[in-house]
N, C-alpha and C positions, 0 to 999 in steps of 0.2 A: 167638967172632966175634954182632957181632947179632943175635938173630934179626928176618927185617921182618916190619914193619907188619903187623900182623892191620885187618883190615877189619872194619868198627860193627860192636858187632852189633845182633841186629833193635830191644829192646828200651834202647838208648840211644840207635838212633836216632832211635826212636817219640821217645821222651821232647824230648831236642831238639827235631822237631816239635811236640809236645807245648808248649815252651816259645811254642817265635817264634811262634808261632798264640795264644798266650795272652800277649800283651805286644800283640798289633796292634790297635792302632784301631779301637774300639766303638761301634753309630751313640747318636750323644747329640742324642736328636729333639727338634724343634720342631717337635712338631705338637699340629693340636687333640690330647686324649684322646680313645680310642678305646670310648663306651661304649656298649651294646646294650640297653641301656632307653630312650637318644634319639636312635639306630640309624636309619636310614630304614628304612620298611617291607619295599621289593622293595630289591636291590643294585645294580644300577643306578646310579643315584644318590647313590649314597657314592661309588662307585667314580670316576666323573667328576667329586665332590670331592678323590677322594687325585689322578689324575691333572693336573683345574689344578693343588692344590700342587703336587705335585713337577712342575712348567711355572716358579711362579708361585719356584721353588725355583733355578729352575735349574740343572734332571738330563737331561746333554745324552740327549735319544734314548728321552724316559718313554715313551714311547710299541713300547716294543721288547718283547717277552716268549719267553718258551721256547714251544713247540706241539709239548708230548709227541704222539704216535705210535705205532701199530704194527701186527704184520701180524702174520701166522704162518710167516711165510719171517724175517723180523726181527727182531721180535721188541721190542723200545719204540729210536722212535731219538724224538731231540728234536732242536731244534734251536732257532738264533734268528731273529721275522722283527720285522716293525711293521705294528700297528695300524689299518689301514686307515679305518673309524665304525667307532662305537659308538651303535648305536636299540635295539631288544630286548636282540642279539646281536649281534658281538664280530666284526667285520668281516676279515679278511686276502686278500693274492691268491699265487696261484700260480701254477705251468705244471698241468696238472691228468698232465701224465706226466710227472709229477717224483716223484722214491722219495714224497716227501708225499701226492701227487697219490694215485698207487694205492694208500698204507697206508691215507685217507681209501675212497677207496669198496671197498674190503674191507669197513674195519671205519671204523664215523662219526664212533666219540666217540676227540673232541680232550679236551687238559685242555693249555690256557694260565697257565703261571704271568710274572707283572708281576713285581718287586722294584727297592726305592726303598731301595738298603741307603742310603744316609748320609739317608735322613728312617725308617729304619728299621723301613722297614713295606712288607711284600705280599701279593700277589691271588690270589688259586689260582682257575681259572674249570676246570672239566669238563660234558665236555652235547658235541652231536652237529654234527661237521661237515660245511651242505650248499652244491648251489652255489646260490650266490645270481644274482639275473639277468644274462642274457647283456648288458645294455649299463653296468652296474655296471665292469664286467668291461673290457665295453670301453672303460670310461672312465677307467676308473685304467690303462687299458697307453696309453695317449695322450696321458696325464698322468706318464709319460716317462721320465728323461730319452732321448733319441736312440742313445747308445751301452747304455745300459739294455735299451733296444728292442732293440738286436738284439745285444746277444746272447743276450736270449729264444731267438733267435726262430734264431741262428744253427745252436748245438750244441743236446740236448735235452740239462735240469740235468741235472748231477754223470753227464757221462761221461766217464768216461778220455780220458785227452786221450793218446797213442801218437800219434803225429805235430805236431807244434807247426806246424809250416808250414803245413797239410793246414789245423787246425783257423781259425788269422790266414786266410787265402786264407777260408772258411764263414766269420767274422766279418765282411770286406769284404766280400764279400760280401752277409749281412744291411745294414751297413751303409746298399750300396745301394739296400738295394729299403726301407727306413725312410724317408732322405730323399726315391725315387721318388715313392714311397706315406702322405704325412701318417698317413693311415687304419688305415694295415696294420696289424691285428690277427689274431695269431693262436684259428687256434677252441682250442690249447689253453688257453688263456688264459683264467683260471676265480678269480672270487670267489665266496669260502666263509665262511657266515656258522656263527657258530655261536650255536645257542641254549644257553645256563646253562639245568643241570637242576643243576647244586653252586655256590658260591660263598664260598668262610672271605679276611676278612679276617683277615689279622696283623700287629702292632704291637707295637715293641717300648720296653720300659719304659728309664728310666731304672739299671743295674746286670743283675739274665740274666733278669730278670723279660720275661713277652709274655702280649699281652690279644692274644685269638681272636673272630671271632666268624664264625661259617658262617650262610651262607642258603639252606634246598634247595626247589628246587618242590614245590608240593601244587595238583596239578592246572592252575587260572588263580593262583595267590597263590603265597604264599613263609613258610617255616615259617623262625623268628631264632631259633636259638641264642648259647649263649655260650662257650665250649668250653675246657677243662680249657688248663695248659700243656702 
């Protein structure tokens, strides 16, 4: 009798995985070379140059980034958000009652990761997230699509939904509130500004090489350094 087929070993499965990912397409960066000697003295200008290049190249949602937070209860967590603005800080909005809002209230240290894979570029930002002016949060909320505003006020973000009918009824009530009051903004809606203490730029090159430049805040100035790959 022929024995039943055995499950693939971990080594063969791992080898197959490596073969698949090694054959995947790699970035073919057609961008200005990153050179620490000619890069700006501060990081925001370089970030905006890279963001503009991503927009011009047709990158889908180039302002998307991964926000990483942590708390003593949950440990580190991450999710993708959209950047709202950049000045000396990086801005995003969310409910202060959301998991990320509660984590920021416990520990304001956060990390932002921007990846423009097709261009072989990544930017990592670390710093502190603090609430910005209330009027900024209000303006942001009022510019959101009415359905998005209704979702934000219907049920607290990330709440487990045990009763779909009840959730839909809450959403219908929220839509009615939004339609009745176009100025409605929930108290928990917050505009966060991340004041960076470190910004690292990573750029792939043809082949397996990479170039890395990191900016570290020193007082009111920035220290710039090239990092070994």
